[in-house]
C-alpha positions in Angstrom: -6.5 1.2 13.8 -6.2 4.9 13.0 -3.1 6.9 13.9 -3.4 8.7 17.2 -3.0 12.5 16.9 -2.4 15.0 19.7 -5.5 17.3 19.7 -3.3 20.4 20.1 -1.1 19.4 17.2 -4.2 18.6 15.1 -5.6 22.0 15.9 -2.4 23.7 14.9 -2.3 21.8 11.6 -5.9 22.9 10.9 -5.1 26.5 11.6 -2.0 26.4 9.4 -3.9 24.9 6.5 -6.8 27.4 6.7 -4.7 30.5 7.5 -2.5 30.1 4.5 -3.0 33.5 2.7 -2.0 32.3 -0.7 -1.9 29.1 -2.8 1.9 29.0 -2.4 1.6 29.2 1.3 -0.8 26.3 1.3 1.5 24.3 -0.9 4.3 24.9 1.7 2.2 23.5 4.4 1.2 20.5 2.4 4.8 19.7 1.3 6.9 20.8 4.2 4.8 19.8 7.2 4.3 16.2 8.2 0.6 15.3 8.4 -0.8 15.1 11.9 -4.3 13.9 11.1 -5.6 11.0 9.0 -9.1 11.4 7.6 -11.5 10.2 4.9 -13.0 13.7 4.9 -13.6 15.2 1.5 -15.1 18.5 2.6 -11.9 20.0 4.0 -9.5 19.4 1.1 -12.2 20.3 -1.5 -13.0 23.5 0.4 -9.3 24.5 0.5 -9.1 24.0 -3.3 -12.2 26.1 -3.8 -10.9 28.9 -1.5 -7.6 29.3 -3.4 -9.1 28.7 -6.8 -11.3 31.7 -6.3 -8.3 34.0 -5.6 -5.7 32.3 -7.8 -7.3 30.1 -10.5 -3.9 29.6 -12.3 -2.6 27.7 -9.2 -5.5 25.2 -9.1 -3.8 22.3 -10.9 -0.9 22.3 -8.5 -3.1 22.8 -5.5 -5.4 19.9 -6.6 -2.4 17.7 -7.2 -0.9 18.3 -3.8 -4.2 17.9 -2.0 -4.9 14.6 -3.8 -1.4 13.2 -3.0 -1.5 14.3 0.7 -1.6 11.5 3.3 -4.0 13.5 5.5 -7.0 12.7 3.2 -5.8 9.5 1.6 -8.7 7.4 2.9 -11.2 9.5 1.0 -9.1 10.4 -2.1 -11.3 8.4 -4.5 -14.3 10.4 -3.6 -12.2 13.6 -3.6 -10.9 13.2 -7.1 -14.3 12.5 -8.4 -15.7 15.6 -6.7 -13.0 17.8 -8.1 -13.6 16.4 -11.6 -17.4 17.1 -11.3 -17.0 20.6 -9.8 -15.6 22.3 -13.0 -12.8 24.0 -10.9 -10.4 22.4 -13.4 -11.2 22.3 -17.1 -11.2 19.1 -19.1 -7.7 19.6 -20.4 -6.4 20.1 -16.8 -8.2 17.0 -15.7 -6.7 15.1 -18.6 -3.3 16.4 -17.5 -3.8 15.1 -14.0 -4.9 11.7 -15.3 -1.8 11.4 -17.5 0.5 12.4 -14.6 -1.1 9.8 -12.3 -0.7 7.1 -14.9 2.8 8.0 -16.0 4.2 8.0 -12.5 6.0 4.9 -11.2 6.1 4.4 -7.5 5.3 8.1 -6.8 4.8 11.4 -8.4 7.6 14.0 -8.0 6.7 17.7 -7.8 9.3 20.3 -8.6 9.7 22.6 -5.6 9.8 26.3 -6.3 13.3 27.8 -6.0 12.2 30.6 -3.7 11.3 28.0 -1.0 15.0 27.6 -0.1 16.9 29.5 2.5 14.2 29.5 5.2 15.5 26.5 7.1 13.0 23.9 6.0 14.0 20.4 5.1 12.4 19.0 2.0 11.9 15.3 1.2 14.0 15.1 -1.9 14.1 12.4 -4.6 14.6 11.8 -8.2 12.0 10.8 -10.8 12.3 7.6 -12.8 9.2 8.4 -14.9 9.4 7.8 -18.6 5.9 8.1 -19.9 4.7 5.5 -22.4 3.2 6.4 -25.7 -0.2 7.9 -25.1 0.8 9.1 -21.6 3.3 11.9 -22.6 3.0 15.7 -22.6 3.0 15.7 -18.8 4.2 19.1 -17.5 7.7 19.3 -16.0 6.5 20.6 -12.7 4.5 17.4 -12.1 7.0 14.7 -13.1 10.3 16.3 -14.1 13.4 14.3 -13.1 14.7 17.4 -11.3 16.8 16.9 -8.1 14.8 19.5 -6.2 11.5 17.6 -6.0 9.1 16.5 -3.3 7.9 12.9 -3.4 4.1 12.6 -3.5 2.6 9.1 -3.0 -0.2 8.0 -5.3 -3.1 6.2 -3.8 -4.5 3.4 -6.0 -7.8 5.3 -6.2 -6.0 8.0 -8.2 -4.7 5.5 -10.7 -8.1 4.0 -11.0 -9.8 7.3 -11.6 -7.1 8.3 -14.1 -7.4 5.0 -16.1 -11.2 5.3 -16.2 -11.0 8.9 -17.4 -8.3 8.3 -20.0 -10.1 5.3 -21.4 -13.5 7.0 -21.4 -12.1 10.1 -23.2 -10.0 8.1 -25.7 -11.0 4.4 -25.8 -8.1 3.5 -28.1 -5.7 4.1 -25.3 -6.9 0.9 -23.6 -4.0 -1.1 -25.0 -1.4 1.3 -23.6 -3.1 1.2 -20.2 -3.3 -2.5 -20.2 0.4 -2.7 -21.0 1.1 -0.2 -18.2 -0.3 -2.7 -15.7 2.6 -5.0 -16.3 5.0 -2.2 -15.3 3.4 -1.2 -12.0 3.4 -2.7 -8.6 0.5 -5.2 -8.0 -1.8 -2.7 -6.2 -1.3 0.0 -8.7 -1.7 -2.4 -11.6 -5.0 -3.7 -10.1 -6.2 -0.1 -9.8 -5.5 0.6 -13.4 -7.3 -2.6 -14.4 -10.2 -1.6 -12.3 -10.3 1.7 -14.0 -10.5 0.0 -17.4 -13.4 -2.0 -16.1 -15.1 1.2 -14.9 -14.9 2.4 -18.5 -15.9 -0.9 -20.1 -18.8 0.4 -22.0 -16.5 2.8 -24.0 -14.8 -0.1 -25.8 -15.5 -2.3 -28.8 -17.2 -5.6 -27.9 -14.1 -7.6 -28.6 -12.1 -5.4 -26.3 -14.7 -5.7 -23.6 -14.6 -9.4 -23.9 -10.8 -9.5 -23.6 -10.7 -7.2 -20.6 -13.4 -9.0 -18.7 -11.7 -12.3 -19.4 -8.4 -10.9 -18.1 -10.2 -9.5 -15.0 -11.7 -12.8 -14.0 -8.2 -14.3 -13.7 -6.4 -11.2 -12.3 -4.2 -11.8 -9.2 -6.2 -9.3 -7.1 -9.4 -10.7 -5.8 -11.3 -7.4 -6.0 -10.6 -7.1 -9.7 -11.8 -10.7 -10.2 -15.0 -9.9 -8.4 -15.5 -6.9 -10.7 -14.9 -9.1 -13.7 -17.4 -11.7 -12.4 -20.0 -8.9 -12.0 -19.5 -8.0 -15.6 -19.8 -11.6 -16.6 -23.1 -11.8 -14.7 -24.4 -8.6 -16.4 -23.6 -9.9 -19.9 -23.9 -13.7 -19.8 -26.1 -14.2 -16.8 -25.4 -15.0 -13.1 -25.1 -18.7 -13.7 -22.1 -18.2 -16.0 -20.4 -16.0 -13.4 -21.1 -18.5 -10.6 -19.7 -21.4 -12.7 -16.6 -19.4 -13.5 -16.1 -18.4 -9.8 -16.3 -22.0 -8.7 -12.7 -22.3 -9.8 -11.5 -19.2 -8.1 -8.4 -19.7 -5.9 -9.9 -17.6 -3.1 -12.5 -19.2 -0.8 -14.1 -15.8 -0.1 -14.6 -15.1 -3.8 -16.1 -18.6 -4.3 -18.5 -18.0 -1.3 -19.3 -14.4 -2.5 -20.2 -15.6 -6.0 -23.5 -17.0 -4.9 -24.7 -13.4 -4.3 -24.5 -12.9 -8.1 -27.7 -14.9 -8.3 -29.4 -11.9 -6.7 -30.4 -9.6 -9.5 -29.5 -6.5 -7.3 -25.8 -7.5 -7.4 -24.6 -5.0 -10.0 -22.0 -2.3 -10.4 -22.7 1.0 -8.7 -22.9 4.0 -11.0 -20.9 7.0 -10.1 -21.6 10.6 -10.9 -19.0 10.4 -13.8 -21.1 7.7 -15.4 -18.6 4.9 -15.0 -19.2 1.9 -12.8 -17.4 1.6 -9.5 -16.7 -1.8 -8.1 -14.6 -3.0 -5.2 -11.3 -1.5 -4.4 -8.3 -3.6 -5.5 -6.7 -5.1 -2.5 -4.0 -7.4 -1.6 -5.0 -11.1 -1.8 -6.9 -12.1 1.3 -8.2 -8.7 2.2 -11.8 -7.7 2.2 -12.5 -5.3 -0.7 -14.0 -1.9 0.0 -15.4 0.8 -2.2 -13.5 3.9 -3.0 
């Protein structure tokens, strides 16, 4: 059930977001004001990014980061991050920067609040960062993950980790081992998202790596990752092999679903970025959905 929002408060929030005259003013609204609405809308946050990018392109990385980590649009964040990546608002290096930040963060990303925000009576959600990027995930700017006491905590939706893992692996396939190791350090949902991202980029890897990752996916704790692994088994070895493998799955829903693999139309969905998108990693027992 969605969160009820007072229409007047929702309208005020809308006005505050769209009347922000500068990127910094928008950042203040995103960080200092508790979200009123919850939406899967992609148009609004993307349009806000476009608006301020046109006037202040140097602010776009921070604007994109704060929009992507805002709870207002969390339900549609997977689509939003792909749209931003395809729009050429951020260059390839900036997109790589975002991917590294999303992968290096632990339970959340911490954004360093500008010093000139203080003294106006606002209360900021402070925290400290525990991020220590692994090899291959370093060079993340201080204003995104610095362990500074003056920071705002920004939650990372699993969809962002998935996108980041797929992008990092597609851009540099040899990083797969670092990403796979990273799954052992994250919470279950985040780990499943990173694993799903590796599966999205499966065609970028050497055959032996593909085989290893698919095998690991078919026995992953998260049922959506197992399903994605079984789809890849069906693609490569035939549906019969996948159905046979799924017969031993611990989840009855997965066992029942496996029969659909005999239908030749049951394949991964291609995204605009060229990688496959499967079901969203979920907690065991939940029905998977697409990003």
